[in-house]
C-alpha positions as CSV (number, residue, x, y, z in Angstrom):
1,M,-4.4,-2.0,-39.1
2,I,-2.8,-2.5,-36.0
3,K,-4.2,0.7,-34.4
4,Y,-7.7,-1.1,-34.5
5,V,-6.5,-4.0,-32.0
6,P,-7.1,-2.5,-28.9
7,G,-10.4,-1.6,-30.2
8,F,-11.5,-4.9,-31.5
9,I,-10.1,-6.6,-28.0
10,G,-12.2,-4.4,-25.8
11,A,-15.4,-5.4,-28.0
12,V,-15.1,-8.7,-27.5
13,A,-14.0,-8.2,-23.9
14,A,-17.7,-6.4,-23.8
15,Y,-19.5,-9.2,-25.5
16,I,-18.3,-11.5,-23.3
17,V,-18.9,-9.5,-20.0
18,L,-22.9,-9.2,-21.5
19,K,-23.1,-12.7,-21.8
20,V,-21.5,-13.8,-18.8
21,F,-24.1,-11.1,-16.7
22,G,-26.7,-12.1,-18.8
23,W,-29.1,-12.3,-16.0
24,V,-29.2,-8.7,-15.8
25,E,-32.6,-7.5,-17.1
26,S,-31.9,-3.8,-17.2
27,L,-30.9,-2.3,-20.2
28,S,-29.5,0.7,-18.8
29,T,-27.3,-1.7,-16.7
30,E,-26.1,-3.4,-19.8
31,I,-25.1,-0.6,-21.5
32,L,-23.1,0.6,-18.4
33,L,-21.5,-3.0,-18.3
34,F,-20.7,-2.9,-22.1
35,F,-19.1,0.4,-22.4
36,G,-17.3,0.3,-19.1
37,T,-15.7,-3.0,-19.7
38,Y,-15.5,-1.5,-23.5
39,L,-13.4,1.8,-22.1
40,I,-11.6,-0.3,-19.6
41,V,-10.3,-3.3,-21.7
42,T,-9.3,-0.5,-24.6
43,V,-7.2,1.5,-22.3
44,I,-5.3,-1.2,-20.6
45,V,-4.5,-3.1,-24.2
46,D,-3.6,0.5,-26.1
47,V,-1.0,1.4,-23.1
48,A,0.4,-1.9,-22.9
49,M,1.0,-1.8,-26.9
50,K,2.5,1.5,-26.5
51,Q,4.8,0.6,-23.6
52,Y,5.6,-2.7,-25.5
53,G,6.7,-0.4,-28.8
54,G,8.4,1.6,-26.7
55,K,10.7,-0.8,-25.1
56,K,11.6,-2.3,-28.7
57,K,13.3,0.4,-29.9
């Protein structure tokens, strides 16, 4: 179950970014914003979780 946390956090962050940038009228820009935010946040959270897990051992 814990392996899905980075993806969930990334999706929530991407959704929030879409709401903040709601004034953007271009679908392609919205798609780029969503997937760009999702990818960046998911990678950052995943790396942070791996580093935290490595320190606990």
